[in-house]
N, C-alpha and C positions, 0 to 999 in steps of 0.2 A: 504493499499499500504505500501511497505518498506520505511523506513525513517531513518534519522540521520546515526548512525553507520552502519546500514544496507546498506544503500545507499554507504557509504564510502567503505565498503567490496565489493560491486559490482563494484565500480570504480577500486579498485585495481586490479582486475582480467580481466577487459575488455580489457586491452592492451596486455595480455599475449600470445604467440603463442604456448604454449605447458604447459601442467599441471605441469611440473618440475618447470616452473617459479614460481610457488607458494612458493617454497622453496629457489630458488635461485635469484630471480628478485625483490620480493617485501620484504623490509625490514622496516614493520611497525608493532608496537604493536597491530594494528587492523586486523592483518592477522593471522585468526585461521585457521591452515592449513586443517583440513578436511572439515570445512565449506567452506573455498575458493575454494578447489577441486571441492565441488558439486555446487557452484555458477558458476565455469568455465565449468562445464559439461552442466547446464541448460541455461547458458547464461543470459545476462542483459534483453533480451525480456520477458523471463518468468515471468508469474504472481507472486505476492507476497506469494500465498499459497505455489506454488511449490518451491519456494525458501526456504519456512519454512517446508516443509514437513519432512526432515529428522529429525529436532529437535522435531517436533510434534511426530512422530512415537517413537523416543527414549524417550519422555517424558512419554508416555503412558507406554513404556517397564520398565521404571524407577519404577514405581508402582508395576509391576508384580515382578520386581527384588527384590524390598524391601520385598516382602513378602517371597519370596525364601530365601534370605539371611538369614531371621530372622525365618524362619519355623522351624529350629532345636531348637528354645527355646520355641516351643509351638504355637498352633495356635491362642490362644488370642493374644500373643505378636506380631505375624506375622500379624494378621489381623488389630490391632491397629496401628502398624507402617506403614502399607501399607496405611492405611486411612490418616495419617498424611502426608504422601507423597503426597497423592492424592488432599488434600485440600490445601496444601502448596501454597500460592500466588507466592512467589519468584520463586518456581519451575515451576508453571504454566506460570508465565511471561517469564521466559528465555527458556521454551520449546516452545514458540511460536514466538521466534525471530530467524531470519536467521544470528545467529552467533555461536561461538563454545562453549557457556556455557552448552547448552542441550547435546551436545557431552561429554563434561567434566564430568558431574555429573554421567551420565550412566556409563561410562567406570571406574570411580573412585569407583563407589559402586561394579562394577564388579571385580575390582581389590583386593578390601578389602574382599569381600567374597571368591574368589579364594584363596588368600593367608592365609586366616583362615584356610581353609579345608587342604590346603597344610601343614600348621604347626600342624595341629591335626592329619591327617592321612596320609600325605604324597602323593606320587604318581605323575608320570610324568605329567598327565592330568592336574590336578590342577596346578600344576606349569608352565605348559604351558599357560593354560587360565590366570593366574596372569601376566605371562611377557607379553603377547600380548595385554592385557587390559591395562597394564600399559603404554606400547609403545603408544597404541592408545589414552590413556589420555593425554600424552604428545603432541600428534599431534593434539588433541582437543583443548587444551589450555595449557599454561606454567604455569598456576597456579597450576596445579597437583605437582609441584616441592615440596610444602610443605608438601603435603601426603606422597610422595615418601621419603622425609626426615624422616617422622614419620614411614614408613614401614621399613626403614633402621634401625631405633631405635629399632623396634620391633624384628629385626633380631639379633641385637647385643644382646638383652635380652634373645633370645632363645638360642643363643650361649653360654653366660654366665651359664644358668642354665642346660645346656646339661650335662647329666651324662655319655654321652658316648665319643667317640673320639672328642674333640672340633675342632680339625683342620679339620676333615672330615665334621662336621655340619657347619663349617664356610664356607667351600668350596661349600658346597651345596646351603647355602643361598645366597652366591655370584654369584653362577651361576643362580638363578632364577631372580636375579635383574640385570643381565648382559643386556639383550635386552633393558629394559627401560633405562639403563645408558647410552647405546651405542646411543640409540634414541636420548637422551637429549644432550650428546656429539657432535653428528652429526649436530644437529640443532644449537648448539652454534657456530660451525666453519662456518657453510654455511649461517647462518641468524642472530640469536640471537646477535653476537658481532657486527653487522651492525645496529642493529636495532634502530628505533627513534620513539617517541611518534607521533600517528596520530592527536590526538584530544585533547580536554581539559581535565583537571584534576580537581578533586573534591577539592574545597577550605574548607575542614573540618579538625579540629584539631583532633589529636588521640581519646581523650575522646569522641567527638561527634561521630567521625566514630565508634568507639567500641560500643557505644550506639546503633548506627543504626544495627550494627552487631548482637548485643544480640537481638534487636527487631525483627530479621528476623523470629523468630518462630511464631510471629503474623502478618506476612507479614509488618512490620514496620508501624503498626496502629497507628495513631495519637491520642492524648487525653488520659485522666487520665485511662480509662478503658483498653485501649490496654496496657498501662504501668503496670497497676496492674496484667493483664494476663501474660504479658512478664515475670514479676517478679516471679509470681506463676510457670510458666513454667520452669523457670531456676532453681528455688527451688526442682522442681521435676527432673530436669537434674541432679543437685548436687546429689540427692537422688540415681539416676539411676547409676551415676559414683561409688559411695560407694557400691551399690550392685554388679555392674558389677566386681569391682576391687577384691572382695572377691572370686568371681568364677573363674576369670582368670586375673591375674595381668598384665602380658605382652601385652594382647590384650587391656585391659583397658588403659594402659599407651599409647598405640598407638593411641587409638581413642582420648584421652584428648590431646596428643602432636598434632594430626592433627588438632584439633580445636584451639590449642594455637598458632601453627605455622602460620595458616592461619589468625588469629587475628593479630599478630604481624605485618606480611608482609602487610595485608590489612591497617593496620593503619599508615604506612608510609606516609610521606608527598605526597600528590597529589593522593593517591589512595584510597580513602574512599568511593567509590561507593559500594553498598550492593553486586554487582556480584562478587566483590573480595573474598567475605566470604561464597560463595555457598558450598563449600567443607566443611566448618565448619558446615554449617546448616544440611548437610547430616547425619554428624556424631552426631549432637546434637540432631536431631529427632530420631536416634537410642535409645540414652539414655532416651529420653522422652516416646517413646514407651514402653521401658522396665518398666519404673517406673510406668507408667499408667497401664500396664498390671499386675504388681504387686498389685497394690492399687486395681484393678477391682477383683483381685483373693482373696484378704482379706475383709473379711465382714465389718471390722471396718473402711476401708478407700475406699470401694467400691463406695459410693455416691460421695466422693470427687474426686476420680480419673474419673468418668464418667463426673462429672460436669466440670472438668479441659478440658477434650477433647472436650466437647461441646462448651466450651468458645474459645478454640485455633481454633477449626474448625470454628465457626460463624464468628470470626474475619477476619480470612484468607479467607473465602467465602465471606465475605462483601467487602474486598480489591479486589477480583477477579471480583466480579459483577461491581464494580467502573471502574476497568479496561476495562471490557467488554464494558460499557455504553459510557466511555469516549474515547476510542480508544488508539492506542499505542502512538501517538503524540499530543502534544498541539502545533500545528504548529505555531499559531501566537506568543504565548510566546517563542518558539524555535527561530524563526526568528528574533524576537525583540532582544533576548539576542546574537545571532551571530552578529547581525547588531551594 
């Protein structure tokens, strides 16, 4: 059954008379617009599986999209990256929850893929897909703001590097960012400026919060083994950053900035929950998939690359099996904490 923040999300929309109230009448940080609209449509009598159906579908689509976004880099890298997305415990967890995070990760990856196509080949279609995906990402969750800031940075670098008329290039970049920027501005005036916190905050220090964020690649697995695999994974990610930087500096700067901006904002006091780092996890897995694919393609590093993938996958799947066996909520512990 739905529980905790899912229940709060349902309660927020129960009293609304129209779907427009999702934007104008609920001023809570637990109001994730697209998710709230779906909950308003199905209503509180709906079973839990129906409330979670969109995030489940989008979670499956995310794996397919991960393959398509990386397909241009070769089948091996696309398959490895899609596999990493498929077994990632945090992505599985939040793709089975009636909240906005499942929407967020799908539209974030779609926006990145479309913007990359637009910067490399141009075209109205790619620009339109980027603009719409970014707008929907903001409607999914305001955590997309860190990714949008990194995308704007990418645009600035492209304008600086342009050998053509910089003014024209700058206007074209401003044009594709217009819809998401207007979406964010509209949300600010009708909701964000009135927004208040709906629930509790994580009582974690910045270092503890960032350590948890780094551990997302292994599903925040406890123990020495989980720590060791996470360290190895981040060493591979660093290698992936270096390799990608030599291929495409501006795109790599965007990816690193998106991770860094997410880490910085997520480590603010009260925001230490793992879900605030999901966009950073997406782009970290892209680097990890790239590094692993390079290792597999090199005879010297093949065994090491495969071993790392097996360990990352095994730990994530172990966390997922624990999640399935225990269930979403530890109800007794939760009610004791709230009491």
